[in-house]
C-alpha positions in Angstrom: 66.8 31.1 56.7 68.4 33.0 54.0 68.7 36.1 56.1 70.3 34.1 59.0 74.1 35.7 58.0 72.6 39.3 58.5 71.8 41.3 61.6 70.3 44.8 61.7 71.0 47.8 63.9 67.8 49.7 64.2 67.3 53.0 65.9 70.5 53.3 67.8 70.1 56.8 69.8 72.3 58.5 72.7 70.7 60.7 74.9 72.0 64.3 74.6 73.5 64.4 78.2 75.8 61.4 77.2 76.8 62.5 74.0 80.6 63.1 73.4 81.2 60.5 76.1 81.7 57.6 73.7 78.6 56.1 74.8 77.4 55.4 71.4 80.9 53.9 70.3 81.0 51.6 73.5 77.8 50.3 73.0 78.4 49.5 69.3 81.9 48.0 70.0 79.5 45.6 72.4 77.4 45.0 69.7 79.9 44.0 67.4 81.6 41.7 69.6 78.0 40.1 70.5 77.6 39.9 66.8 80.8 38.4 66.2 80.1 35.4 68.8 77.0 34.3 66.8 78.1 31.8 64.3 75.4 32.6 61.8 76.0 36.4 61.9 78.3 37.6 59.0 77.3 41.3 58.5 75.9 44.2 60.4 73.6 46.5 58.2 72.0 49.8 59.6 70.4 52.9 57.9 70.6 56.5 58.6 69.3 59.6 58.0 72.0 61.3 55.1 72.4 64.5 56.9 73.0 62.7 60.4 76.9 63.5 60.1 77.7 62.7 63.8 76.4 59.5 63.8 77.6 58.8 59.9 81.1 59.5 61.3 80.6 57.1 64.4 79.9 54.4 62.1 82.6 54.9 59.5 85.1 54.9 62.3 84.0 51.7 63.3 84.4 50.1 59.8 80.8 50.6 58.3 80.7 51.4 54.8 78.1 53.0 52.6 76.5 50.9 49.9 73.3 52.8 48.9 71.0 55.5 49.1 67.3 55.9 48.9 66.0 59.2 47.9 63.3 61.1 49.7 63.1 58.2 52.2 61.5 59.9 55.0 59.1 62.6 54.6 58.4 65.0 57.8 55.7 68.1 57.2 57.0 68.9 53.8 60.7 68.0 54.1 62.1 65.0 52.7 65.4 63.2 54.0 67.6 60.5 52.3 68.9 57.2 53.7 72.1 55.6 53.6 72.6 52.3 54.0 75.6 50.9 55.7 77.0 47.4 56.4 80.1 46.1 58.1 81.5 42.7 57.4 82.5 40.7 60.7 83.3 37.3 59.4 
């Protein structure tokens, strides 16, 4: 009950052949509008691998803001990846 004002976007992905065609932006705009229709939801949250520049620029263009970073959040083989946490206030 204490977390009902938040919604989390998890694992957003657009297949290679649909990239550059605004599919991701259309999906996110629809998601944002549906979240706004839910009385309880006030904020949308997501996390993104810091070096994912294309996705980050999409989220920023829709009004998401970076509010924190987790260093070395993921490890694949011997390489570490930082996560950035983003939020969008919808109410």
